[in-house]
LOKE-718487 format. One record per residue (C-alpha): x, y, z; residue number from 1; residue in one letter. Coordinates in nm, 3 decimals, decimal comma. Each point is the difference from the previous one (the first is absolute). Example, Ala and Ser with C-alpha at 12.3 -4.5 7.8 and 13.67 -1.06 7.14 Angstrom:
<pts>
PT        c1        c2        c3     i   aa
PT     1,230    -0,450     0,780     1    A
PT     0,137     0,344    -0,066     2    S
</pts>
This chain:
<pts>
PT        c1        c2        c3     i   aa
PT    -6,940     8,715     2,919     1    M
PT    -0,295    -0,085     0,196     2    K
PT    -0,023    -0,394     0,073     3    K
PT    -0,287    -0,146    -0,178     4    F
PT    -0,223    -0,188     0,254     5    H
PT    -0,283    -0,214    -0,126     6    F
PT    -0,273    -0,041     0,234     7    N
PT    -0,238    -0,290    -0,062     8    Y
PT    -0,310     0,122     0,209     9    N
PT    -0,007     0,294    -0,237    10    D
PT    -0,129    -0,227    -0,270    11    L
PT    -0,347     0,051    -0,116    12    K
PT    -0,274    -0,289     0,054    13    N
PT     0,026    -0,068    -0,402    14    Y
PT     0,344    -0,030    -0,013    15    Q
PT    -0,003    -0,274     0,244    16    V
PT    -0,264    -0,184    -0,153    17    V
PT     0,194     0,033    -0,352    18    F
PT     0,329    -0,151     0,179    19    I
PT    -0,184    -0,280     0,160    20    L
PT    -0,181    -0,071    -0,337    21    L
PT     0,345     0,000    -0,197    22    I
PT     0,154    -0,241     0,289    23    L
PT    -0,284    -0,219    -0,020    24    A
PT    -0,019    -0,033    -0,392    25    L
PT     0,366    -0,071    -0,037    26    I
PT    -0,027    -0,292     0,272    27    L
PT    -0,320    -0,131    -0,151    28    F
PT     0,104    -0,005    -0,352    29    T
PT     0,371    -0,068    -0,016    30    I
PT     0,055    -0,323    -0,193    31    C
PT    -0,361    -0,065    -0,012    32    L
PT     0,034    -0,239    -0,269    33    G
PT     0,289    -0,194     0,080    34    N
PT    -0,152    -0,317     0,108    35    V
PT    -0,302    -0,194    -0,137    36    P
PT    -0,373     0,027     0,099    37    L
PT    -0,075    -0,280     0,264    38    R
PT    -0,282    -0,222     0,066    39    D
PT    -0,282     0,045     0,063    40    W
PT    -0,114     0,346     0,064    41    D
PT     0,253     0,188    -0,238    42    E
PT    -0,033    -0,217    -0,292    43    A
PT    -0,368    -0,026     0,004    44    T
PT    -0,038     0,394     0,031    45    R
PT     0,231     0,006    -0,299    46    A
PT    -0,180    -0,262    -0,214    47    L
PT    -0,354     0,183     0,059    48    V
PT     0,142     0,326    -0,076    49    A
PT     0,158    -0,097    -0,314    50    R
PT    -0,315    -0,152    -0,129    51    E
PT    -0,173     0,339     0,049    52    I
PT     0,308     0,173    -0,185    53    Y
PT    -0,035    -0,238    -0,279    54    R
PT    -0,375    -0,061    -0,025    55    N
PT    -0,128     0,365     0,105    56    H
PT    -0,286    -0,169     0,236    57    N
PT     0,057     0,234     0,307    58    W
PT    -0,345    -0,087     0,181    59    L
PT     0,026    -0,386    -0,008    60    Y
PT     0,328    -0,143     0,099    61    L
PT     0,110    -0,325    -0,146    62    T
PT     0,303    -0,230     0,048    63    I
PT     0,104    -0,245    -0,251    64    N
PT    -0,332     0,130    -0,193    65    N
PT    -0,188    -0,130     0,278    66    E
PT    -0,212     0,232     0,257    67    P
PT     0,194     0,108     0,297    68    Y
PT    -0,240     0,061     0,274    69    L
PT     0,226     0,027     0,311    70    L
PT     0,108     0,393     0,024    71    K
PT    -0,141     0,326    -0,107    72    P
PT     0,157     0,161    -0,295    73    P
PT     0,211     0,322     0,110    74    L
PT     0,329    -0,158     0,057    75    M
PT    -0,042    -0,197    -0,342    76    F
PT    -0,086     0,323    -0,175    77    W
PT     0,331     0,185     0,156    78    L
PT     0,234    -0,292    -0,110    79    V
PT    -0,170     0,008    -0,350    80    A
PT     0,036     0,371    -0,031    81    I
PT     0,363    -0,063     0,094    82    S
PT     0,062    -0,250    -0,279    83    Y
PT    -0,182     0,240    -0,271    84    K
PT     0,269     0,249     0,091    85    L
PT     0,311    -0,206     0,056    86    G
PT    -0,056    -0,364    -0,130    87    G
PT    -0,067    -0,319     0,182    88    I
PT     0,291    -0,048     0,234    89    T
PT     0,091    -0,087     0,372    90    E
PT     0,069     0,380     0,061    91    F
PT    -0,327     0,128    -0,169    92    T
PT    -0,191    -0,268     0,199    93    S
PT     0,102     0,134     0,344    94    R
PT     0,044     0,370    -0,103    95    F
PT    -0,362     0,151     0,059    96    P
PT    -0,005    -0,188     0,328    97    V
PT     0,356     0,130     0,127    98    A
PT    -0,078     0,328    -0,077    99    I
PT    -0,335    -0,003     0,196   100    I
PT     0,137    -0,183     0,274   101    T
PT     0,282     0,280     0,049   102    A
PT    -0,254     0,247    -0,007   103    L
PT    -0,077    -0,121     0,371   104    G
PT     0,327     0,121     0,149   105    V
PT    -0,075     0,397    -0,066   106    P
PT    -0,362    -0,089     0,101   107    L
PT     0,116    -0,126     0,338   108    I
PT     0,182     0,319     0,046   109    Y
PT    -0,306     0,207    -0,093   110    L
PT    -0,206    -0,196     0,210   111    I
PT     0,238     0,060     0,306   112    G
PT    -0,007     0,358    -0,061   113    R
PT    -0,373     0,029     0,039   114    E
PT    -0,040    -0,244     0,298   115    I
PT     0,327     0,018     0,204   116    L
PT     0,051     0,255     0,236   117    D
PT     0,276     0,164     0,229   118    N
PT     0,237    -0,026    -0,296   119    S
PT     0,093     0,280    -0,212   120    K
PT     0,354     0,109     0,065   121    F
PT     0,199     0,280    -0,104   122    K
PT     0,351    -0,016     0,080   123    I
PT     0,120     0,346     0,149   124    Q
PT     0,333     0,092     0,158   125    N
PT     0,022    -0,387     0,031   126    S
PT    -0,284    -0,042     0,243   127    K
PT    -0,357    -0,126    -0,144   128    P
PT    -0,276     0,218     0,004   129    K
PT    -0,322    -0,139    -0,012   130    I
PT    -0,234     0,162    -0,268   131    E
PT    -0,336    -0,187     0,045   132    E
PT    -0,208     0,141    -0,287   133    N
PT     0,251     0,093    -0,258   134    N
PT    -0,038    -0,233    -0,291   135    H
PT     0,339     0,144    -0,154   136    N
PT     0,194    -0,238     0,228   137    Y
PT     0,101    -0,368     0,001   138    I
PT    -0,240    -0,214     0,227   139    N
PT     0,268    -0,227     0,134   140    I
PT    -0,198    -0,293     0,073   141    P
PT    -0,193     0,024    -0,317   142    A
PT     0,319    -0,026    -0,203   143    L
PT     0,153    -0,270     0,214   144    L
PT    -0,326    -0,218    -0,051   145    S
PT     0,039     0,079    -0,378   146    A
PT     0,362    -0,122    -0,003   147    L
PT    -0,071    -0,297     0,226   148    V
PT    -0,269    -0,110    -0,241   149    Y
PT     0,231     0,047    -0,311   150    L
PT     0,259    -0,230     0,205   151    T
PT    -0,226    -0,280     0,066   152    L
PT     0,090    -0,303    -0,216   153    L
PT    -0,339    -0,130    -0,028   154    S
PT    -0,129     0,312    -0,134   155    V
PT     0,266     0,083    -0,228   156    V
PT     0,048    -0,365    -0,145   157    R
PT    -0,357    -0,086    -0,028   158    H
PT    -0,079     0,363    -0,165   159    G
PT     0,236    -0,084    -0,248   160    R
PT    -0,188    -0,324    -0,095   161    L
PT    -0,279     0,006    -0,268   162    A
PT    -0,264    -0,073     0,285   163    M
PT    -0,274     0,170     0,119   164    M
PT     0,068     0,101     0,398   165    D
PT     0,223     0,266    -0,034   166    G
PT    -0,224     0,205    -0,222   167    I
PT    -0,287    -0,065     0,280   168    I
PT     0,188     0,151     0,256   169    V
PT     0,055     0,311    -0,222   170    T
PT    -0,350     0,035    -0,074   171    F
PT    -0,091    -0,054     0,352   172    F
PT     0,284     0,288     0,105   173    L
PT    -0,184     0,216    -0,235   174    I
PT    -0,312    -0,050     0,177   175    S
PT     0,139     0,070     0,330   176    I
PT     0,197     0,308    -0,097   177    Y
PT    -0,321     0,158    -0,175   178    C
PT    -0,214    -0,087     0,305   179    L
PT     0,245     0,176     0,221   180    L
PT     0,039     0,301    -0,230   181    K
PT    -0,351     0,017    -0,068   182    S
PT    -0,027     0,167     0,349   183    K
PT     0,163     0,323    -0,142   184    T
PT    -0,108    -0,006    -0,363   185    N
PT    -0,326    -0,200    -0,025   186    K
PT     0,074    -0,075    -0,385   187    Y
PT     0,264    -0,252     0,088   188    Y
PT    -0,278    -0,227     0,138   189    A
PT    -0,131    -0,085    -0,354   190    I
PT     0,343    -0,213    -0,038   191    A
PT    -0,089    -0,213     0,314   192    V
PT    -0,262    -0,198    -0,203   193    G
PT     0,209    -0,003    -0,319   194    L
PT     0,295    -0,155     0,203   195    G
PT    -0,237    -0,272     0,148   196    L
PT    -0,164    -0,046    -0,362   197    G
PT     0,344    -0,064    -0,141   198    C
PT     0,087    -0,280     0,277   199    I
PT    -0,374    -0,154    -0,093   200    A
PT     0,124     0,004    -0,360   201    L
PT     0,326    -0,180     0,071   202    T
PT    -0,051    -0,242     0,293   203    K
PT    -0,388     0,000     0,027   204    G
PT    -0,132    -0,075     0,366   205    V
PT     0,329     0,102     0,179   206    L
PT    -0,167     0,365    -0,037   207    V
PT    -0,261    -0,124     0,269   208    L
PT     0,274    -0,063     0,255   209    L
PT     0,206     0,331    -0,100   210    L
PT    -0,319     0,214    -0,013   211    G
PT    -0,092    -0,135     0,364   212    F
PT     0,338     0,124     0,119   213    I
PT    -0,065     0,339    -0,133   214    L
PT    -0,352     0,029     0,120   215    T
PT     0,107    -0,138     0,369   216    L
PT     0,258     0,287    -0,009   217    F
PT    -0,277     0,257    -0,096   218    I
PT    -0,224    -0,131     0,272   219    L
PT     0,259    -0,014     0,273   220    V
PT     0,114     0,357    -0,078   221    N
PT    -0,359     0,119    -0,016   222    K
PT     0,040     0,178    -0,327   223    D
PT    -0,376     0,063    -0,048   224    W
PT     0,102     0,303    -0,234   225    K
PT     0,182    -0,215    -0,220   226    L
PT    -0,328    -0,257    -0,075   227    L
PT    -0,198     0,312    -0,094   228    K
PT     0,251     0,111    -0,271   229    N
PT    -0,166    -0,060    -0,327   230    I
PT     0,291    -0,065    -0,162   231    Y
PT     0,058    -0,305     0,193   232    L
PT    -0,298    -0,136    -0,115   233    W
PT     0,051     0,106    -0,372   234    L
PT     0,339    -0,161    -0,003   235    G
PT    -0,153    -0,332     0,142   236    I
PT    -0,301     0,024    -0,235   237    I
PT     0,231     0,067    -0,296   238    F
PT     0,224    -0,319     0,122   239    A
PT    -0,317    -0,210     0,070   240    L
PT    -0,103     0,060    -0,356   241    T
PT     0,308    -0,107    -0,175   242    A
PT     0,043    -0,297     0,190   243    V
PT    -0,360    -0,132    -0,007   244    F
PT    -0,026     0,076    -0,381   245    S
PT     0,299    -0,239    -0,034   246    W
PT    -0,133    -0,272     0,222   247    Y
PT    -0,336     0,035    -0,148   248    F
PT     0,172    -0,063    -0,342   249    L
PT     0,160    -0,297     0,113   250    Q
PT    -0,304    -0,141     0,145   251    Y
PT    -0,210     0,065    -0,336   252    Q
PT     0,259    -0,208    -0,185   253    A
PT     0,082    -0,287     0,226   254    Y
PT    -0,281    -0,016     0,251   255    G
PT     0,040    -0,197     0,306   256    E
PT     0,324    -0,135    -0,111   257    T
PT     0,168     0,324     0,072   258    F
PT    -0,175     0,036     0,334   259    I
PT     0,126    -0,351     0,108   260    N
PT     0,347     0,059    -0,118   261    V
PT     0,057     0,365     0,066   262    H
PT    -0,133     0,041     0,323   263    F
PT    -0,042    -0,343     0,174   264    K
PT     0,310    -0,209    -0,099   265    S
PT     0,212     0,303    -0,053   266    Q
PT    -0,098     0,233     0,302   267    S
PT    -0,208    -0,133     0,245   268    F
PT     0,117    -0,363     0,009   269    D
PT     0,348     0,143     0,089   270    R
PT    -0,140     0,090     0,316   271    L
PT    -0,136    -0,333     0,112   272    S
PT     0,249    -0,236    -0,167   273    T
PT     0,361    -0,028    -0,122   274    A
PT    -0,015     0,073    -0,371   275    V
PT     0,223    -0,212    -0,208   276    E
PT     0,178    -0,123     0,319   277    G
PT     0,113     0,338     0,100   278    N
PT    -0,048    -0,062     0,361   279    N
PT     0,175     0,104     0,336   280    G
PT    -0,015     0,082     0,356   281    S
PT    -0,185     0,307     0,169   282    I
PT     0,375     0,138     0,029   283    F
PT     0,056    -0,029    -0,344   284    Y
PT     0,012     0,361    -0,068   285    Y
PT     0,209     0,099     0,327   286    V
PT     0,258    -0,239    -0,136   287    I
PT    -0,024     0,173    -0,318   288    E
PT     0,093     0,342     0,196   289    L
PT     0,283    -0,165     0,188   290    L
PT     0,160    -0,131    -0,328   291    K
PT    -0,025     0,282    -0,191   292    Y
PT    -0,028     0,335     0,194   293    T
PT     0,331    -0,015     0,182   294    M
PT     0,142     0,240     0,133   295    P
PT    -0,299     0,249     0,017   296    W
PT    -0,203    -0,291     0,177   297    L
PT     0,225     0,084     0,317   298    L
PT    -0,191     0,344    -0,002   299    F
PT    -0,353    -0,131    -0,043   300    L
PT    -0,097    -0,077     0,345   301    P
PT     0,093     0,330     0,152   302    Q
PT    -0,162     0,154    -0,304   303    G
PT    -0,333    -0,177     0,065   304    L
PT     0,041     0,110     0,355   305    I
PT     0,016     0,352    -0,080   306    L
PT    -0,268    -0,034    -0,227   307    A
PT    -0,219    -0,160     0,272   308    W
PT     0,113     0,287     0,236   309    Q
PT    -0,155     0,234    -0,256   310    N
PT    -0,287    -0,170    -0,104   311    K
PT    -0,214     0,294     0,064   312    A
PT     0,206     0,175    -0,275   313    K
PT    -0,087    -0,062    -0,394   314    S
PT     0,340    -0,149    -0,059   315    W
PT    -0,024    -0,245     0,299   316    G
PT    -0,332    -0,148    -0,092   317    N
PT     0,089    -0,035    -0,366   318    L
PT     0,312    -0,192     0,067   319    I
PT    -0,172    -0,235     0,252   320    L
PT    -0,298    -0,044    -0,203   321    I
PT     0,169    -0,070    -0,339   322    G
PT     0,263    -0,198     0,136   323    F
PT    -0,189    -0,225     0,229   324    F
PT    -0,337    -0,052    -0,187   325    I
PT     0,164    -0,098    -0,335   326    Y
PT     0,258    -0,224     0,203   327    L
PT    -0,270    -0,168     0,189   328    L
PT    -0,224    -0,048    -0,293   329    T
PT     0,251    -0,175    -0,223   330    I
PT     0,151    -0,181     0,275   331    S
PT    -0,348    -0,181     0,070   332    F
PT    -0,008    -0,054    -0,382   333    M
PT     0,053    -0,369    -0,104   334    N
PT     0,183     0,073    -0,309   335    T
PT     0,325     0,148     0,057   336    K
PT     0,242     0,162    -0,259   337    L
PT     0,297     0,211     0,094   338    P
PT    -0,124     0,329    -0,221   339    W
PT    -0,316     0,018     0,188   340    Y
PT     0,185     0,186     0,277   341    I
PT     0,055     0,279    -0,229   342    M
PT    -0,262     0,250     0,141   343    P
PT     0,162    -0,011     0,336   344    V
PT     0,336     0,169    -0,109   345    Y
PT    -0,137     0,343    -0,001   346    P
PT    -0,113    -0,028     0,378   347    F
PT     0,302    -0,180     0,083   348    F
PT     0,209     0,286    -0,136   349    S
PT    -0,174     0,272     0,137   350    L
PT     0,025    -0,170     0,366   351    A
PT     0,385    -0,039    -0,071   352    V
PT     0,033     0,350    -0,116   353    G
PT    -0,165     0,122     0,307   354    V
PT     0,220    -0,196     0,224   355    Q
PT     0,330     0,104    -0,195   356    L
PT    -0,098     0,392     0,040   357    E
PT    -0,038    -0,094     0,367   358    H
PT     0,342    -0,148     0,031   359    L
PT     0,129     0,291    -0,208   360    Y
PT    -0,140     0,254     0,209   361    S
PT     0,098    -0,145     0,346   362    N
PT     0,312    -0,176    -0,082   363    K
PT    -0,139    -0,308     0,202   364    I
PT     0,175    -0,340    -0,127   365    Y
PT    -0,055    -0,301     0,199   366    P
PT     0,315    -0,211     0,037   367    N
PT    -0,144    -0,298    -0,140   368    W
PT    -0,050     0,186    -0,355   369    L
PT     0,378     0,004    -0,054   370    K
PT     0,053    -0,359     0,096   371    F
PT    -0,252    -0,071    -0,261   372    V
PT     0,163     0,196    -0,302   373    F
PT     0,344    -0,111     0,124   374    Y
PT    -0,165    -0,359    -0,055   375    S
PT    -0,153     0,101    -0,351   376    L
PT     0,338     0,102    -0,115   377    A
PT     0,161    -0,304     0,116   378    G
PT    -0,257    -0,219    -0,198   379    L
PT     0,046     0,208    -0,313   380    M
PT     0,387    -0,084     0,029   381    L
PT    -0,141    -0,389    -0,024   382    G
PT    -0,211     0,144    -0,264   383    G
PT     0,317     0,120    -0,216   384    I
PT     0,155    -0,354     0,033   385    I
PT    -0,321    -0,192    -0,110   386    Y
PT    -0,057     0,222    -0,321   387    F
PT     0,372    -0,034    -0,079   388    V
PT    -0,058    -0,387     0,019   389    L
PT    -0,345    -0,063    -0,088   390    A
PT    -0,118     0,288    -0,248   391    D
PT     0,336     0,200    -0,114   392    P
PT    -0,175     0,317    -0,125   393    Q
PT     0,213     0,299     0,031   394    F
PT    -0,298     0,222     0,116   395    S
PT    -0,124    -0,251     0,267   396    L
PT     0,336    -0,015     0,141   397    I
PT     0,039     0,368    -0,011   398    L
PT    -0,354     0,026     0,166   399    M
PT     0,099    -0,220     0,274   400    A
PT     0,324     0,203     0,072   401    I
PT    -0,213     0,328    -0,015   402    L
PT    -0,259    -0,149     0,252   403    L
PT     0,251    -0,124     0,229   404    S
PT     0,170     0,346     0,029   405    L
PT    -0,362     0,145     0,029   406    T
PT    -0,091    -0,158     0,277   407    F
PT     0,323    -0,002     0,169   408    G
PT     0,020     0,383    -0,037   409    L
PT    -0,356     0,037     0,127   410    S
PT     0,091    -0,229     0,301   411    A
PT     0,287     0,251     0,077   412    Y
PT    -0,191     0,329    -0,034   413    Y
PT    -0,292    -0,150     0,219   414    I
PT     0,266    -0,093     0,259   415    Q
PT     0,120     0,352     0,025   416    V
PT    -0,350     0,138    -0,036   417    K
PT     0,043     0,186    -0,342   418    N
PT    -0,287     0,028    -0,220   419    N
PT     0,207    -0,069    -0,309   420    K
PT    -0,127    -0,357     0,057   421    F
PT    -0,324     0,095    -0,180   422    I
PT     0,141     0,145    -0,335   423    P
PT     0,293    -0,236     0,013   424    T
PT    -0,275    -0,322     0,023   425    L
PT    -0,224     0,175    -0,271   426    L
PT     0,271     0,087    -0,239   427    I
PT     0,185    -0,359     0,053   428    G
PT    -0,328    -0,173    -0,074   429    L
PT    -0,115     0,209    -0,300   430    Y
PT     0,356    -0,080    -0,173   431    L
PT    -0,001    -0,362     0,104   432    S
PT    -0,359    -0,077    -0,140   433    F
PT     0,126     0,169    -0,291   434    G
PT     0,301    -0,228    -0,032   435    L
PT    -0,241    -0,290     0,034   436    F
PT    -0,239     0,074    -0,270   437    F
PT     0,282     0,042    -0,252   438    T
PT     0,054    -0,359     0,091   439    S
PT    -0,184    -0,295    -0,186   440    T
PT    -0,102    -0,127     0,357   441    S
PT    -0,266     0,228     0,081   442    W
PT    -0,281    -0,189    -0,135   443    N
PT     0,109    -0,304     0,199   444    W
PT    -0,306    -0,200    -0,041   445    E
PT     0,125    -0,068    -0,357   446    L
PT     0,245    -0,249     0,130   447    N
PT    -0,289    -0,251     0,111   448    E
PT    -0,009    -0,166    -0,323   449    N
PT     0,146    -0,023    -0,371   450    F
PT     0,072     0,306    -0,189   451    N
PT    -0,340     0,084    -0,170   452    A
PT     0,140     0,251    -0,196   453    K
PT     0,265    -0,208    -0,189   454    S
PT    -0,229    -0,290    -0,061   455    V
PT    -0,277     0,266    -0,134   456    G
PT     0,243     0,121    -0,256   457    L
PT     0,065    -0,352    -0,111   458    L
PT    -0,343    -0,061    -0,043   459    I
PT    -0,069     0,354    -0,169   460    N
PT     0,275    -0,052    -0,259   461    N
PT    -0,100    -0,330    -0,108   462    N
PT    -0,355    -0,008    -0,001   463    T
PT    -0,283     0,163    -0,232   464    P
PT    -0,207     0,251     0,170   465    E
PT    -0,306    -0,104     0,193   466    K
PT     0,131    -0,341     0,040   467    T
PT    -0,104    -0,212     0,286   468    V
PT     0,321    -0,133     0,170   469    I
PT    -0,049    -0,342     0,257   470    Y
PT     0,274    -0,052     0,260   471    T
PT     0,104    -0,254     0,239   472    S
PT     0,023     0,260     0,290   473    F
PT    -0,239    -0,053     0,291   474    S
PT    -0,213     0,351    -0,020   475    Y
PT    -0,029     0,293    -0,237   476    G
PT     0,232     0,297     0,032   477    R
PT    -0,166     0,341    -0,101   478    P
PT     0,370     0,098    -0,046   479    S
PT     0,059    -0,255    -0,255   480    L
PT    -0,331     0,100    -0,198   481    D
PT     0,124     0,370     0,023   482    F
PT     0,358    -0,057    -0,122   483    Y
PT    -0,094    -0,290    -0,276   484    S
PT    -0,306     0,224    -0,121   485    D
PT    -0,155    -0,342    -0,007   486    R
PT    -0,242    -0,234     0,206   487    S
PT     0,208    -0,232     0,206   488    V
PT    -0,220    -0,292     0,126   489    I
PT     0,112    -0,261     0,266   490    P
PT    -0,074    -0,352    -0,106   491    A
PT     0,059    -0,350     0,177   492    D
PT     0,198    -0,280    -0,142   493    I
PT    -0,314    -0,174    -0,181   494    K
PT    -0,116     0,324    -0,143   495    Q
PT     0,348     0,072    -0,145   496    L
PT     0,047    -0,344    -0,129   497    Q
PT    -0,355     0,086    -0,188   498    L
PT     0,115     0,324    -0,113   499    L
PT     0,314    -0,142    -0,113   500    G
PT    -0,166    -0,190    -0,296   501    K
PT    -0,144     0,308    -0,133   502    K
PT     0,156     0,315    -0,162   503    D
PT     0,064     0,173     0,350   504    T
PT     0,276     0,225     0,163   505    Y
PT     0,132    -0,153     0,325   506    L
PT     0,205     0,163     0,285   507    L
PT     0,125    -0,269     0,210   508    I
PT     0,278    -0,143     0,232   509    N
PT     0,254    -0,208    -0,223   510    P
PT    -0,019    -0,259     0,233   511    D
PT    -0,385    -0,117    -0,038   512    I
PT     0,071     0,018    -0,411   513    L
PT     0,032    -0,353    -0,013   514    P
PT    -0,305    -0,073     0,194   515    Q
PT    -0,227     0,185    -0,275   516    L
PT     0,091    -0,244    -0,272   517    N
PT    -0,024     0,270    -0,268   518    I
PT     0,102    -0,168    -0,321   519    N
PT     0,094     0,310    -0,164   520    K
PT     0,071     0,345     0,094   521    Y
PT     0,227     0,308    -0,058   522    E
PT     0,223     0,154     0,299   523    N
PT    -0,040     0,384     0,000   524    L
PT     0,235     0,055     0,271   525    G
PT     0,083    -0,025     0,369   526    T
PT    -0,007     0,266     0,278   527    A
PT    -0,029    -0,037     0,370   528    E
PT     0,010    -0,361     0,005   529    N
PT    -0,290    -0,018    -0,242   530    F
PT    -0,014    -0,119    -0,358   531    I
PT    -0,221     0,165    -0,234   532    L
PT    -0,158    -0,295    -0,260   533    I
PT    -0,254     0,000    -0,301   534    K
PT    -0,131    -0,344    -0,044   535    S
PT    -0,131    -0,105    -0,313   536    K
</pts>
């Protein structure tokens, strides 16, 4: 019987895209609803979407029945549709964002196939044969770039949250891909404007920066023919019509208040001031890269050098323009938030993918690289001990063991100059992330304060609908409003003393109850060191 031999390079383009999509969907959606929504962004998005779902007011966003003027509506519409189809849960709050963000993985591959050169290989008699123009063969750096993007912790973790930044990146990637594809099929150009329009309807003025990056890329490449493509302008006109129509309706309804809140305080003030105290140094996002992109960060410098050496080519200047223009812009903004860096990661992944293919083709592995991976393996051995003692979840312990083995085996393959280190690293990271997301620790910001879900359920189960609750907690929490389905308002001691003389629901710390001098009240229950009472 003839021995079966499966040749990966015989896969068609659509098969690779399909496999990448399935891998991404699994990682982005596994155990998506196993942890509560967090403050501030997740719970706020869920509150607004829930009011759309209940009130059927799709054009004028509200939160606690008050106008919500901070963001455009597209993401809220998507979550509201998810609620309509699957009910109001953590899973349905995150599901549309996770699905759209996951689409970015095959899009990275498709972009790489359009723009990366010198990389189509067919295995024949164990020797690589370059197939320069046959799109039926796998583009190695494009595939590696997509898999790097899939195994970046910040991309997957933030892409699983009910936040806007993951879908912004996917819309941006759609615009980039269609821009590149329009060189051979002019009809694709219409989706360039549509992608930018979706960005504008999701996060407002961010489209100006991302649109500038695309425009600069066109100008540097001198793609004058593209600028003459009528379908590009049709897409832009259609997108502008939709965006300006929504903005016009908001201005009609709210006037100057909308302009001041939506544009000034929410957008432009973030350039010059640290909104809500979210500040940091100019190196804030460089530190974010250092914290959350290992081990791929090790390959980034040389990847950027390769891009610089090939800056005359489209892929080189796309990486350089996208990476540095965006990173420098957000670095000089005074408001600093971790998820602002998300649009950098596609360019990061392309640079790393090119460098990995360079190592793969030439088997050039510097000695320092194996020492770093051996060190990472040792560090994860310490991680095993930490998880056993501090957070004894089986999935986290198994994750640390798997990462230690992955880094150790990768170091060995680097030492013997074996290309198996790349698939070893990719498979190990993918499986480790899968284990991590099955734990209850992947949304770690929840540990910064009390469990809003348990307190919210206490309120929801013991108070009438549409009741206003006053709390001794120092600030309002959207997640508490979401889970309680009530408006929970912070109040100081003096306000609580006055409220305690009326028929009022109070959520307070038991220690301050004697200070309130409430003569008569009903204890409705306790949760998370809070007591819910009804004063009479």
